C-alpha positions as CSV (number, residue, x, y, z in Angstrom):
1,X,42.7,30.9,123.9
2,X,41.1,33.5,121.7
3,X,41.7,32.6,118.0
4,X,42.1,36.3,117.1
5,X,44.8,36.7,119.8
6,X,46.7,33.7,118.5
7,X,46.5,34.9,114.9
8,X,47.8,38.3,116.0
9,X,50.8,36.8,117.8
10,X,51.6,34.5,114.9
11,X,51.4,37.5,112.5
12,X,53.8,39.4,114.7
13,X,56.2,36.4,114.8
14,X,56.1,36.3,111.0
15,X,57.1,40.0,110.9
16,X,60.0,39.3,113.3
17,X,61.1,36.5,111.0
18,X,61.0,38.7,108.0
19,X,63.0,41.4,109.8
20,X,65.5,38.7,110.9
21,X,65.9,37.5,107.3
22,X,66.5,41.1,106.0
23,X,69.3,41.4,108.5
24,X,70.9,38.1,107.5
25,X,70.7,39.0,103.8
26,X,72.3,42.4,104.3
27,X,75.8,42.1,102.7
28,X,77.0,45.4,104.3
29,X,76.8,43.9,107.8
30,X,79.6,41.7,109.2
31,X,78.9,38.6,111.3
32,X,79.2,40.4,114.6
33,X,76.8,43.2,113.6
34,X,74.3,40.7,112.3
35,X,74.5,38.7,115.5
36,X,73.9,41.8,117.6
37,X,70.9,42.8,115.4
38,X,69.3,39.4,115.4
39,X,69.6,38.4,119.1
40,X,66.7,40.7,120.3
41,X,64.5,39.4,117.5
42,X,65.2,35.8,118.4
43,X,64.5,36.6,122.0
44,X,61.2,38.2,121.3
45,X,60.1,35.3,119.1
46,X,61.0,32.8,121.9
47,X,59.1,34.9,124.5
48,X,56.0,35.0,122.3
49,X,56.2,31.2,121.6
50,X,56.6,30.5,125.3
51,X,53.7,32.8,126.1
52,X,51.4,30.9,123.6
53,X,52.5,27.6,125.1
54,X,51.8,28.8,128.6
55,X,48.4,30.2,127.7
56,X,47.5,26.9,126.1
57,X,48.6,25.0,129.2
58,X,46.6,27.3,131.4
59,X,43.5,26.9,129.2
60,X,43.8,23.1,129.3
61,X,44.2,23.0,133.1
62,X,41.3,25.3,133.6
63,X,39.0,23.0,131.6
64,X,39.8,20.0,133.8
């Protein structure tokens, strides 16, 4: 996998995590609103991590 691509995805994941923490730290939002706001961020992060794992697996298999 291209190192630059991996760094880009990891950078995006860090940005998602920062946004996630901003939502959790917001005292004006109740638990339900925080949950609704953070669910899409958690889903995006999981998709990106799964994509990286899948690309690594494909790369390993193609080298065999």
